[in-house]
C-alpha positions in Angstrom: -6.5 -26.2 29.5 -10.1 -26.6 28.4 -12.6 -27.5 31.1 -14.7 -29.6 28.7 -13.5 -32.6 26.6 -12.4 -31.7 23.1 -15.0 -32.3 20.4 -12.3 -31.6 17.8 -8.6 -31.9 18.2 -6.3 -30.9 15.3 -2.5 -31.4 15.2 0.0 -30.1 12.7 -2.7 -29.6 10.0 -1.4 -28.5 6.7 -3.0 -28.0 3.3 -1.5 -26.5 0.2 -2.9 -25.5 -3.2 0.0 -25.2 -5.6 2.5 -22.8 -4.0 -0.1 -21.5 -1.5 0.0 -22.9 2.0 -3.7 -22.3 2.9 -3.4 -24.0 6.3 0.1 -24.1 7.8 0.9 -26.5 10.7 -2.1 -25.6 12.8 -2.7 -27.1 16.3 -6.2 -26.5 17.7 -8.6 -27.9 20.3 -12.3 -27.1 20.3 -14.3 -28.0 23.4 -17.6 -30.0 23.3 -20.5 -27.6 23.3 -18.4 -24.6 22.5 -19.4 -21.8 20.1 -16.1 -21.4 18.3 -15.5 -18.7 15.6 -12.8 -18.8 13.0 -12.3 -15.2 12.0 -10.0 -13.6 9.3 -9.8 -11.8 6.0 -10.4 -13.5 2.6 -7.6 -16.0 1.9 -6.5 -16.3 5.5 -7.2 -20.1 5.7 -10.4 -20.1 7.8 -12.7 -21.6 5.1 -10.1 -24.2 4.1 -9.8 -25.2 7.8 -13.6 -25.6 7.9 -13.6 -27.7 4.7 -10.8 -29.9 6.2 -12.9 -30.5 9.3 -16.0 -31.3 7.1 -14.1 -33.7 4.9 -14.5 -31.7 1.7 -10.7 -31.4 1.6 -8.1 -33.9 2.6 -5.0 -32.6 4.5 -1.5 -32.9 3.1 -0.2 -33.5 6.6 -1.7 -33.6 10.1 -4.5 -35.2 12.1 -8.1 -34.3 12.6 -9.9 -36.0 15.5 -13.6 -35.7 16.1 -15.1 -37.2 19.2 -11.9 -39.1 19.8 -11.9 -40.6 16.3 -9.3 -39.9 13.6 -11.2 -38.7 10.6 -8.3 -37.1 8.7 -8.9 -39.2 5.6 -12.6 -40.2 5.9 -15.4 -39.1 3.6 -17.8 -36.3 4.8 -20.7 -38.7 5.3 -18.6 -40.8 7.7 -18.1 -37.8 10.0 -20.7 -36.8 12.6 -20.8 -33.2 11.3 -23.2 -31.1 9.2 -22.5 -27.9 7.3 -24.6 -24.9 6.8 -23.5 -22.8 3.8 -23.9 -19.1 3.0 -26.2 -19.8 0.0 -28.2 -22.3 2.2 -28.0 -25.0 -0.6 -31.7 -25.8 -0.4 -33.5 -27.9 -3.1 -35.7 -25.3 -4.9 -38.2 -27.9 -6.1 -38.8 -29.4 -2.6 -41.0 -28.0 0.2 -39.6 -26.9 3.5 -40.6 -30.3 5.0 -39.0 -32.3 2.2 -35.8 -30.2 2.5 -35.6 -30.8 6.2 -36.3 -34.5 6.0 -34.0 -35.2 3.0 -31.0 -36.4 5.0 -33.2 -38.8 7.1 -34.8 -40.2 3.9 -31.4 -40.9 2.4 -30.5 -42.8 5.6 -33.6 -44.9 5.3 -35.2 -43.5 8.5 -38.9 -44.6 8.9 -41.6 -42.2 7.9 -43.0 -41.8 11.4 -39.6 -41.0 12.9 -38.8 -38.6 10.1 -42.1 -36.8 10.8 -41.4 -36.6 14.6 -37.8 -35.4 14.2 -38.7 -32.8 11.4 -41.5 -31.4 13.6 -39.1 -31.0 16.4 -36.4 -29.4 14.2 -38.8 -26.9 12.7 -40.1 -26.0 16.1 -36.6 -25.2 17.3 -36.1 -22.8 14.5 -39.6 -21.3 14.8 -40.9 -22.5 11.4 -44.1 -24.3 12.4 -46.7 -23.9 9.7 -44.2 -23.4 6.9 -43.9 -27.1 6.0 -45.6 -26.9 2.6 -43.8 -23.8 1.3 -41.0 -23.8 -1.3 -37.7 -21.9 -0.7 -38.8 -19.2 -3.2 -41.7 -18.4 -1.0 -39.5 -17.7 2.0 -37.5 -14.7 3.2 -33.7 -14.9 3.5 -34.0 -15.4 7.3 -36.6 -18.2 6.9 -34.4 -20.0 4.3 -31.5 -19.7 6.8 -33.7 -21.4 9.4 -34.6 -24.2 7.0 -31.0 -24.8 6.4 -30.4 -24.9 10.1 -33.3 -27.3 10.7 -32.0 -29.6 8.0 -28.6 -29.6 9.6 -29.7 -30.2 13.3 -32.3 -32.9 12.4 -29.4 -35.3 12.0 -28.2 -34.5 15.5 -24.6 -34.0 14.5 -21.8 -33.8 17.1 -20.4 -30.7 15.4 -22.2 -28.1 13.3 -20.1 -26.2 10.8 -21.4 -22.8 9.6 -19.6 -21.2 6.6 -20.5 -17.4 6.5 -24.1 -18.3 7.1 -25.3 -14.8 7.7 -23.4 -13.2 4.8 -26.4 -13.0 2.5 -28.7 -11.2 5.0 -29.3 -7.5 5.4 -27.9 -5.8 8.5 -31.0 -5.8 10.6 -31.8 -9.4 9.9 -28.2 -10.4 10.4 -28.3 -8.9 13.9 -31.5 -10.8 14.7 -30.1 -14.1 13.4 -26.9 -13.6 15.5 -29.1 -13.7 18.7 -31.1 -16.6 17.4 -28.1 -18.7 16.4 -26.5 -18.2 19.8 -29.7 -19.1 21.6 -30.1 -22.2 19.4 -26.6 -23.4 20.1 -27.1 -22.9 23.8 -30.3 -24.9 23.7 -28.9 -27.7 21.6 -25.6 -28.0 23.3 -24.0 -28.9 20.0 -20.5 -27.7 19.1 -20.8 -24.8 16.6 -17.8 -23.8 14.4 -18.6 -20.5 12.8 -16.5 -19.1 9.9 -16.8 -15.3 9.3 -14.8 -12.3 8.1 -17.1 -10.1 10.2 -15.4 -9.3 13.5 -18.6 -8.0 15.1 -20.3 -11.4 14.5 -17.4 -13.2 16.0 -17.2 -10.9 19.0 -20.9 -11.0 19.8 -21.5 -14.7 19.3 -18.4 -16.8 20.0 -17.2 -18.3 23.3 -13.7 -18.2 21.8 -12.2 -16.8 18.6 -9.3 -18.0 16.4 -8.0 -15.2 14.3 -6.5 -16.5 11.0 -3.8 -14.8 8.9 -1.8 -16.3 6.0 -2.7 -19.9 7.0 -1.8 -19.5 10.6 -3.6 -18.7 13.8 -2.5 -15.3 15.1 -4.4 -15.5 18.4 -7.0 -17.6 20.2 -9.1 -16.4 23.1 -12.4 -15.0 24.3 -13.9 -12.0 22.6 -12.6 -9.8 25.4 -9.1 -11.3 25.3 -8.7 -10.8 21.6 -10.2 -7.3 21.6 -8.6 -5.9 24.8 -5.2 -7.7 24.6 -4.3 -8.2 20.9 -1.2 -10.3 20.5 0.0 -8.6 17.3 -0.3 -5.6 15.1 -2.5 -7.6 12.7 -4.9 -8.6 15.5 -5.1 -5.0 16.9 -6.0 -3.6 13.4 -8.3 -6.4 12.2 -10.5 -6.8 15.4 -12.1 -3.4 15.9 -10.3 -0.2 15.4 -7.1 0.7 17.2 -4.6 3.5 17.4 -1.2 2.0 16.8 1.7 4.0 18.1 5.1 3.4 16.5 8.1 2.8 18.6 9.3 6.3 18.2 5.8 7.7 19.0 5.5 5.5 22.0 8.9 6.7 23.3 7.9 10.4 22.7 4.4 10.2 24.2 4.5 7.4 26.7 8.1 7.2 27.6 8.0 3.5 26.6 9.7 1.5 23.9 7.8 -0.7 21.5 4.5 -0.6 19.6 1.5 0.2 21.6 -2.3 -0.1 20.9 -4.9 2.2 22.3 -8.6 1.7 21.5 -10.5 4.8 20.3 -13.2 4.4 23.0 -10.5 4.5 25.7 -9.6 8.1 24.8 -11.8 10.8 26.4 -12.6 14.5 26.2 -13.4 14.7 29.9 -10.8 14.3 32.7 -10.4 10.5 32.9 -7.0 8.9 33.2 -3.4 9.8 33.9 -2.4 10.8 30.4 -3.3 14.3 29.2 -2.5 15.8 25.8 -3.4 18.9 23.8 -4.6 18.0 20.3 -6.1 19.7 17.3 -9.3 18.3 15.8 -8.7 17.3 12.1 -11.8 15.3 11.4 -15.3 14.5 12.9 -17.5 11.7 11.6 -21.0 11.5 13.0 -22.0 7.8 13.5 -25.3 8.1 15.3 -24.7 7.1 18.9 -21.1 8.2 18.6 -18.8 10.6 16.8 -15.4 9.4 15.5 -13.0 12.3 16.1 -9.6 12.5 14.5 -6.9 14.5 16.3 -3.3 15.5 15.8 -0.8 15.9 18.6 1.9 18.6 18.5 4.6 16.1 17.4 2.5 15.0 14.4 1.0 11.8 15.9 -2.6 11.2 14.8 -5.2 9.4 16.9 -8.9 8.6 16.6 -11.3 8.6 19.5 -15.0 7.7 19.9 -17.1 10.2 21.8 -20.7 9.3 22.9 -23.3 11.7 21.4 -24.9 12.3 24.8 -25.8 16.0 24.2 -23.1 17.3 26.5 -20.8 20.2 25.5 -17.9 17.8 25.3 -19.6 15.9 22.5 -19.5 19.0 20.3 -16.1 19.7 18.6 -15.1 21.7 15.5 -12.4 20.9 13.0 -9.4 23.1 13.7 -10.3 23.4 17.4 -7.6 22.6 20.1 -8.9 20.3 22.8 -7.7 18.3 25.7 -7.7 14.5 25.4 -7.2 12.0 28.3 -6.7 8.2 28.7 -5.4 5.9 31.3 -2.0 4.3 30.9 -3.5 0.9 31.8 -5.2 1.0 28.4 -1.9 1.2 26.5 -1.3 -2.4 25.3 2.1 -3.5 24.1 2.0 -5.6 21.0 4.4 -7.4 18.7 4.5 -7.2 14.9 
């Protein structure tokens, strides 16, 4: 049960394109004021779901309710939502101010109110003083902020973000993740964020829905989805995981079924009730950590992440035999 009222309620939503069922009988509730991420690989259905909520696509079956109102077959402009796209969709011939005010001008909002609301929106995204610039005179991060200001100036009930950080470089993307989260917290608007980047979803979202072949594999907080994956797909898509087959689990753990162990839960120092001798078969330096591949005597291969803290345990050589440890509480049973 959600503590807050639902901003969006979806029941039995289905959308097909030819023989492809892009969205397949999905039920979903998103709380008012929630930062909700829809995560999944290309073709998983997440973008189609966003377009259905926005009104750019009409469902074959099912119901979409926004703010208690059935909008399943209404036009985009009749829904109290705005969308921010990956390419920003700014008008290149307009200034920043003209871009931000455009929606209000179309609605016939008086000039004085347009000016007041645009000033407030630009302040919220830290673009004061940029009003007269054209999009071509802005950086990628600044263009992203203009698109956000244009979206929030209409005070939508729900803001939809379709891979909005995908065009930014890594450093700027990390900065914008922090800014987006802070903006959503300040505004209190429901954000629905579509991404294929699991790090973005884990770091920003209150809850994550992981899509696969038109269905939702799992919904939960970042910690729930990462620590307790409900399927083999979730374990392998969200972060990196060691998946033990049923026969490997029986041999190593004395348990039947498929088990997941995250690489950071395996250690080179005595920590946990599992102890194995393993041979190092690979070592990949990643800066703050080293990704070490090992093989156990029975042929099972595992990866572990070791902090590069300068200790002797952080230094291993390929071919070396080492002791590895983990706690049985970090062996998570999953379904296919």
